[in-house]
C-alpha beads as a LAMMPS data file, in Angstrom:
LAMMPS data file: protein, C-alpha beads

179 atoms
178 bonds

1 atom types
1 bond types

-500.0 500.0 xlo xhi
-500.0 500.0 ylo yhi
-500.0 500.0 zlo zhi

Masses

1 110.0

Atoms # bond

1 1 1 402.300 -314.821 83.678
2 1 1 399.395 -316.199 81.537
3 1 1 399.533 -316.921 77.889
4 1 1 397.368 -317.585 74.940
5 1 1 398.176 -318.830 71.451
6 1 1 396.969 -319.239 67.854
7 1 1 398.685 -320.433 64.616
8 1 1 398.483 -319.714 60.909
9 1 1 400.327 -320.996 57.903
10 1 1 401.076 -319.050 54.741
11 1 1 402.639 -320.849 51.885
12 1 1 405.301 -323.079 53.685
13 1 1 405.612 -320.569 56.598
14 1 1 404.060 -321.469 59.969
15 1 1 403.459 -318.856 62.471
16 1 1 402.597 -319.351 66.273
17 1 1 401.842 -316.084 68.379
18 1 1 401.969 -316.330 71.849
19 1 1 400.347 -313.506 73.714
20 1 1 401.334 -313.202 77.556
21 1 1 400.144 -310.934 80.153
22 1 1 400.001 -310.616 83.946
23 1 1 397.092 -312.241 85.380
24 1 1 396.158 -308.541 86.853
25 1 1 396.069 -307.298 83.344
26 1 1 393.970 -310.076 81.753
27 1 1 390.476 -309.158 83.185
28 1 1 390.725 -305.449 81.461
29 1 1 392.142 -306.997 78.022
30 1 1 389.379 -309.423 77.852
31 1 1 386.787 -306.461 78.643
32 1 1 388.296 -304.564 75.776
33 1 1 388.230 -307.208 73.410
34 1 1 384.732 -308.097 74.228
35 1 1 383.951 -304.390 73.522
36 1 1 384.954 -304.820 69.996
37 1 1 382.617 -307.479 69.115
38 1 1 379.804 -306.386 66.668
39 1 1 376.089 -307.245 67.465
40 1 1 375.726 -311.081 66.844
41 1 1 379.387 -311.646 66.888
42 1 1 380.481 -314.367 69.025
43 1 1 384.380 -313.929 68.658
44 1 1 386.925 -311.808 66.560
45 1 1 388.688 -313.586 63.879
46 1 1 390.960 -311.438 61.659
47 1 1 390.369 -313.075 58.548
48 1 1 386.745 -312.366 58.819
49 1 1 386.979 -308.571 59.441
50 1 1 387.138 -305.650 57.068
51 1 1 390.194 -303.618 56.616
52 1 1 388.703 -300.798 58.689
53 1 1 388.002 -303.151 61.512
54 1 1 391.290 -304.695 61.364
55 1 1 392.842 -301.437 61.958
56 1 1 390.608 -300.809 64.943
57 1 1 391.238 -304.108 66.505
58 1 1 395.124 -304.110 65.920
59 1 1 395.402 -300.744 67.404
60 1 1 393.313 -301.873 70.454
61 1 1 395.606 -304.999 70.819
62 1 1 398.723 -302.741 70.537
63 1 1 397.384 -300.569 73.365
64 1 1 396.546 -303.245 75.908
65 1 1 398.437 -302.668 79.169
66 1 1 401.159 -305.323 79.944
67 1 1 400.607 -307.158 76.747
68 1 1 403.810 -308.867 75.062
69 1 1 403.902 -311.405 72.016
70 1 1 406.441 -313.630 70.908
71 1 1 405.950 -314.888 67.210
72 1 1 407.440 -318.099 66.351
73 1 1 408.021 -318.879 62.717
74 1 1 409.278 -321.922 60.909
75 1 1 409.725 -322.315 57.251
76 1 1 408.519 -325.898 56.758
77 1 1 411.117 -327.824 54.597
78 1 1 409.863 -330.107 51.838
79 1 1 408.938 -333.619 53.360
80 1 1 407.997 -332.052 56.854
81 1 1 404.246 -332.488 57.642
82 1 1 402.203 -329.740 59.180
83 1 1 402.043 -331.748 62.334
84 1 1 405.792 -332.111 62.659
85 1 1 406.225 -328.122 62.057
86 1 1 403.634 -327.509 64.651
87 1 1 405.603 -329.897 67.234
88 1 1 408.707 -327.901 66.587
89 1 1 406.773 -324.331 67.163
90 1 1 405.023 -325.927 70.258
91 1 1 408.237 -327.184 71.694
92 1 1 410.094 -323.739 71.103
93 1 1 407.101 -321.835 72.656
94 1 1 406.928 -324.297 75.461
95 1 1 410.792 -323.817 76.438
96 1 1 410.103 -320.029 76.174
97 1 1 407.165 -320.096 78.418
98 1 1 408.879 -322.052 81.120
99 1 1 411.806 -319.859 80.858
100 1 1 409.360 -316.668 81.269
101 1 1 407.821 -318.541 84.346
102 1 1 404.293 -318.548 82.522
103 1 1 401.852 -320.618 84.699
104 1 1 398.846 -320.893 82.223
105 1 1 398.854 -321.304 78.533
106 1 1 395.419 -321.434 76.715
107 1 1 395.774 -322.767 73.170
108 1 1 393.075 -322.409 70.400
109 1 1 391.001 -325.584 70.292
110 1 1 391.974 -328.057 67.674
111 1 1 390.636 -331.215 66.116
112 1 1 390.859 -333.864 68.887
113 1 1 393.856 -335.678 67.203
114 1 1 395.686 -332.389 66.719
115 1 1 394.982 -331.597 70.294
116 1 1 396.502 -334.934 71.607
117 1 1 399.689 -334.219 69.340
118 1 1 399.822 -330.667 70.813
119 1 1 399.570 -332.047 74.435
120 1 1 402.480 -334.815 73.717
121 1 1 404.709 -332.226 72.170
122 1 1 404.204 -329.916 75.132
123 1 1 404.442 -332.645 77.601
124 1 1 407.631 -333.931 75.983
125 1 1 409.486 -330.519 76.353
126 1 1 408.250 -330.425 80.088
127 1 1 409.632 -333.627 80.935
128 1 1 413.189 -332.453 79.757
129 1 1 412.966 -329.148 81.821
130 1 1 412.296 -328.252 85.661
131 1 1 410.083 -325.287 85.546
132 1 1 410.251 -322.993 88.628
133 1 1 406.548 -322.663 88.489
134 1 1 404.230 -325.446 87.119
135 1 1 402.804 -324.798 83.678
136 1 1 399.492 -325.599 82.933
137 1 1 397.900 -325.859 79.529
138 1 1 394.685 -326.568 77.825
139 1 1 392.658 -325.883 74.627
140 1 1 389.759 -323.733 74.631
141 1 1 387.211 -322.744 71.932
142 1 1 388.044 -319.154 70.755
143 1 1 384.507 -317.782 71.385
144 1 1 385.084 -318.782 75.172
145 1 1 388.376 -316.904 75.496
146 1 1 388.971 -313.255 74.212
147 1 1 392.609 -313.524 75.023
148 1 1 392.563 -315.885 71.966
149 1 1 391.571 -313.179 69.778
150 1 1 394.413 -311.013 70.749
151 1 1 396.582 -314.179 69.648
152 1 1 394.876 -314.425 66.400
153 1 1 395.200 -310.654 65.662
154 1 1 398.857 -310.596 66.409
155 1 1 399.373 -313.998 64.316
156 1 1 397.286 -312.546 61.331
157 1 1 398.919 -309.099 61.432
158 1 1 402.458 -310.714 61.406
159 1 1 401.684 -313.123 58.424
160 1 1 400.080 -310.162 56.508
161 1 1 403.151 -308.136 56.867
162 1 1 403.638 -304.602 55.857
163 1 1 401.584 -301.803 57.554
164 1 1 399.547 -304.462 59.181
165 1 1 402.703 -305.990 61.012
166 1 1 403.873 -302.315 61.679
167 1 1 400.720 -301.515 63.651
168 1 1 401.766 -304.148 66.511
169 1 1 405.608 -304.256 65.948
170 1 1 406.314 -302.721 69.489
171 1 1 404.576 -305.638 71.262
172 1 1 406.293 -308.494 69.068
173 1 1 409.476 -310.521 69.801
174 1 1 410.268 -312.722 66.887
175 1 1 411.867 -316.041 67.160
176 1 1 412.588 -318.035 64.003
177 1 1 412.741 -321.877 64.557
178 1 1 415.007 -323.993 62.363
179 1 1 413.889 -327.594 61.704

Bonds

1 1 1 2
2 1 2 3
3 1 3 4
4 1 4 5
5 1 5 6
6 1 6 7
7 1 7 8
8 1 8 9
9 1 9 10
10 1 10 11
11 1 11 12
12 1 12 13
13 1 13 14
14 1 14 15
15 1 15 16
16 1 16 17
17 1 17 18
18 1 18 19
19 1 19 20
20 1 20 21
21 1 21 22
22 1 22 23
23 1 23 24
24 1 24 25
25 1 25 26
26 1 26 27
27 1 27 28
28 1 28 29
29 1 29 30
30 1 30 31
31 1 31 32
32 1 32 33
33 1 33 34
34 1 34 35
35 1 35 36
36 1 36 37
37 1 37 38
38 1 38 39
39 1 39 40
40 1 40 41
41 1 41 42
42 1 42 43
43 1 43 44
44 1 44 45
45 1 45 46
46 1 46 47
47 1 47 48
48 1 48 49
49 1 49 50
50 1 50 51
51 1 51 52
52 1 52 53
53 1 53 54
54 1 54 55
55 1 55 56
56 1 56 57
57 1 57 58
58 1 58 59
59 1 59 60
60 1 60 61
61 1 61 62
62 1 62 63
63 1 63 64
64 1 64 65
65 1 65 66
66 1 66 67
67 1 67 68
68 1 68 69
69 1 69 70
70 1 70 71
71 1 71 72
72 1 72 73
73 1 73 74
74 1 74 75
75 1 75 76
76 1 76 77
77 1 77 78
78 1 78 79
79 1 79 80
80 1 80 81
81 1 81 82
82 1 82 83
83 1 83 84
84 1 84 85
85 1 85 86
86 1 86 87
87 1 87 88
88 1 88 89
89 1 89 90
90 1 90 91
91 1 91 92
92 1 92 93
93 1 93 94
94 1 94 95
95 1 95 96
96 1 96 97
97 1 97 98
98 1 98 99
99 1 99 100
100 1 100 101
101 1 101 102
102 1 102 103
103 1 103 104
104 1 104 105
105 1 105 106
106 1 106 107
107 1 107 108
108 1 108 109
109 1 109 110
110 1 110 111
111 1 111 112
112 1 112 113
113 1 113 114
114 1 114 115
115 1 115 116
116 1 116 117
117 1 117 118
118 1 118 119
119 1 119 120
120 1 120 121
121 1 121 122
122 1 122 123
123 1 123 124
124 1 124 125
125 1 125 126
126 1 126 127
127 1 127 128
128 1 128 129
129 1 129 130
130 1 130 131
131 1 131 132
132 1 132 133
133 1 133 134
134 1 134 135
135 1 135 136
136 1 136 137
137 1 137 138
138 1 138 139
139 1 139 140
140 1 140 141
141 1 141 142
142 1 142 143
143 1 143 144
144 1 144 145
145 1 145 146
146 1 146 147
147 1 147 148
148 1 148 149
149 1 149 150
150 1 150 151
151 1 151 152
152 1 152 153
153 1 153 154
154 1 154 155
155 1 155 156
156 1 156 157
157 1 157 158
158 1 158 159
159 1 159 160
160 1 160 161
161 1 161 162
162 1 162 163
163 1 163 164
164 1 164 165
165 1 165 166
166 1 166 167
167 1 167 168
168 1 168 169
169 1 169 170
170 1 170 171
171 1 171 172
172 1 172 173
173 1 173 174
174 1 174 175
175 1 175 176
176 1 176 177
177 1 177 178
178 1 178 179
């Protein structure tokens, strides 16, 4: 299995969406997502899309073969920094991916300091477990990996709630993380 993730924060609630798919399903999913690009558009980012486009994109994501999404949420308590919250989410996601025997994880590219913190949080968890399969992970710019657009779509819809969340509810497994 391969995984792709994106994160968001709404008020004091942090959200990390991890989308996973079999490698054999990734090529078709990428092609579907690229097919949704508008002329001149380099990537899909839900916050930039109109409501009509959001419906089209979410319906396409919900219909992708072999796609599963796990959404990790954390209510960031007072006194906890965003970096501390992200480390908790990444730790939970890493354990989940190891348990799911994911072999490749692509995260949305971050500022270099944040990317280093991400790698440290992931490495710390990997040192405490013995994966059946090695887990490789890296950060990529969203425009270069259409599967990151699926993670962004799931993350956005979950955070938006209501009918947006309902459009993709059948592919989401929710995990609430306690600090």
